[in-house]
C-alpha positions in Angstrom: 0.0 0.0 0.0 2.9 2.5 0.7 2.3 5.8 2.2 -1.2 7.1 3.2 -2.8 10.1 4.9 -3.5 8.6 8.2 -0.1 6.8 8.4 1.6 10.3 7.7 -0.5 11.9 10.3 0.1 9.3 13.0 3.9 9.4 12.3 3.9 13.3 12.6 1.7 13.1 15.8 3.9 10.3 17.4 7.0 12.4 17.0 5.5 15.3 19.1 3.1 13.7 21.7 4.6 12.4 24.9 3.3 10.7 28.0 1.3 13.0 30.1 0.3 15.2 27.4 -3.2 16.7 26.6 -4.7 16.0 23.3 -7.9 16.7 21.4 -9.5 14.5 18.8 -11.7 17.1 17.2 -13.6 14.5 14.9 -13.8 11.3 17.0 -15.4 9.3 14.1 -15.0 5.5 15.1 -12.4 6.1 17.8 -9.1 5.2 15.9 -7.5 8.5 16.5 -8.8 8.9 20.1 -7.3 5.5 21.0 -4.0 6.3 19.2 -3.7 9.5 21.2 -4.5 7.7 24.4 -1.7 5.3 23.8 0.7 8.1 23.3 -0.3 10.2 26.4 -0.6 7.2 28.7 -2.2 7.0 32.0 -0.9 10.4 33.1 -2.4 12.1 30.0 -5.7 13.3 28.9 -7.6 13.2 25.6 -10.8 14.9 24.8 -12.8 13.6 21.7 -15.7 15.5 20.0 -18.2 14.4 17.6 -21.8 15.6 16.7 -23.1 12.2 15.7 -24.4 10.0 18.5 -23.3 6.8 16.5 -19.7 8.2 16.4 -19.7 9.0 20.2 -21.1 5.5 21.0 -18.5 3.8 18.6 -15.7 5.8 20.1 -16.6 5.1 23.7 -16.8 1.4 23.0 -13.5 1.3 21.2 -11.7 3.2 23.9 -13.2 0.9 26.6 -12.1 -2.1 24.6 -8.6 -0.7 24.6 -8.7 0.1 28.3 -8.5 3.8 27.8 -11.8 5.0 29.3 -9.8 6.8 32.2 -7.8 8.8 29.8 -10.4 9.8 27.3 -13.7 11.7 27.6 -15.9 11.5 24.6 -18.3 14.4 24.1 -21.4 14.8 21.9 -20.4 18.2 20.9 -19.2 20.2 17.9 -15.5 20.7 17.5 -16.3 24.3 17.0 -17.0 24.5 20.8 -13.9 22.9 21.9 -12.6 26.2 23.6 -15.2 25.6 26.3 -13.4 22.5 27.3 -9.7 23.6 27.3 -7.6 26.7 28.4 -5.5 28.6 25.8 -2.0 27.3 25.4 -2.6 23.9 27.2 -3.1 21.4 24.4 -0.2 19.4 22.9 -2.0 18.1 19.8 -5.3 18.5 17.9 -6.3 16.1 15.3 -9.0 16.6 12.6 -10.3 14.2 10.0 -12.6 16.3 7.8 -15.4 14.6 5.7 -17.9 12.1 6.9 -18.1 9.3 9.5 -16.5 6.0 8.2 -19.3 3.7 7.5 -21.9 6.5 8.3 -24.4 8.6 6.4 -22.4 10.3 3.6 -25.1 13.1 3.6 -23.6 14.2 7.1 -20.2 15.7 6.9 -18.1 18.4 8.3 -18.9 21.9 7.2 -16.5 24.8 6.4 -17.9 27.4 8.9 -17.7 25.0 12.0 -14.4 23.5 10.7 -12.7 26.9 10.3 -14.1 28.0 13.6 -12.7 24.7 15.2 -9.2 25.3 13.7 -9.1 29.0 14.9 -10.0 27.9 18.4 -7.5 25.0 18.2 -4.6 27.3 17.3 -5.2 29.3 20.4 -5.4 26.2 22.6 -2.1 24.8 21.3 0.9 25.5 23.7 4.2 26.5 22.2 5.5 23.6 20.3 2.0 22.2 20.0 0.8 20.5 16.8 -2.3 20.1 14.7 -2.9 17.4 12.1 -5.7 17.8 9.5 -6.7 15.0 7.1 -9.0 16.6 4.5 -11.2 14.0 2.9 -13.3 15.4 0.1 -15.4 14.5 -2.9 -18.7 12.5 -3.1 -21.6 14.0 -1.3 -19.5 16.7 0.4 -18.0 17.8 -2.9 -15.1 20.2 -2.9 -16.5 23.2 -1.0 -14.9 22.3 2.4 -11.6 21.4 0.9 -11.4 24.7 -1.0 -12.5 26.8 2.0 -10.0 25.0 4.3 -7.0 25.4 1.9 -7.9 29.1 1.4 -8.2 29.6 5.2 -4.9 27.9 5.9 -3.1 30.5 3.8 -4.3 33.1 6.2 -2.8 31.6 9.4 -0.2 33.9 10.9 3.3 32.8 9.6 5.1 34.5 12.5 3.4 32.1 14.9 2.7 29.0 13.0 4.0 26.9 10.3 1.4 25.3 8.0 2.6 22.4 5.7 0.0 21.2 3.1 1.0 18.0 1.2 -0.7 16.0 -1.4 -0.5 12.7 -3.2 0.2 14.0 -6.6 -0.1 10.8 -8.7 -3.2 9.1 -6.9 -6.6 9.0 -8.6 -10.0 9.6 -7.1 -9.5 12.7 -4.8 -7.0 11.4 -2.4 -7.1 13.0 1.1 -4.9 16.0 1.8 -2.6 15.7 4.9 -2.0 19.1 6.7 0.5 19.6 9.6 0.6 22.7 11.6 3.0 23.6 14.4 2.8 26.6 16.8 6.2 28.1 16.7 5.8 31.0 19.3 
């Protein structure tokens, strides 16, 4: 299979998140990233996971319980655009987003540019110095290209004196391959 978006994101995250860290999974989905973050922060760390779909919250809770991470992660039925209500500025080590729709879920329900951009803006303030953000932009199908285009335009406007934004792409892959994006808070 070779390189893929999720593999690149996990490699980037694993290089930055340490035991005792505080992480946010802004789009819990089926709990894969939540469990991955729990494994990195360990028993002394904390992970908050957000999703607006009850099916996703239930799946994530079940998955983290199976993995033995229910004392590390808190899963919230809440929009990622409200994450600032659950964390203080400059306290978060890592924030993870997977934009698009719930795997195996209804493709008519997907992340939206307005709430996604609001969540990224809040997340940038929540990150501590040296903190990171990983965005996997899935697009096409029912969600079309509106969110992808809005996110890519927004990312250009992030203050380059405080953050580094790296947008990558799989240039020779067909069928709208996901776009991995990596952000570091430099100051």
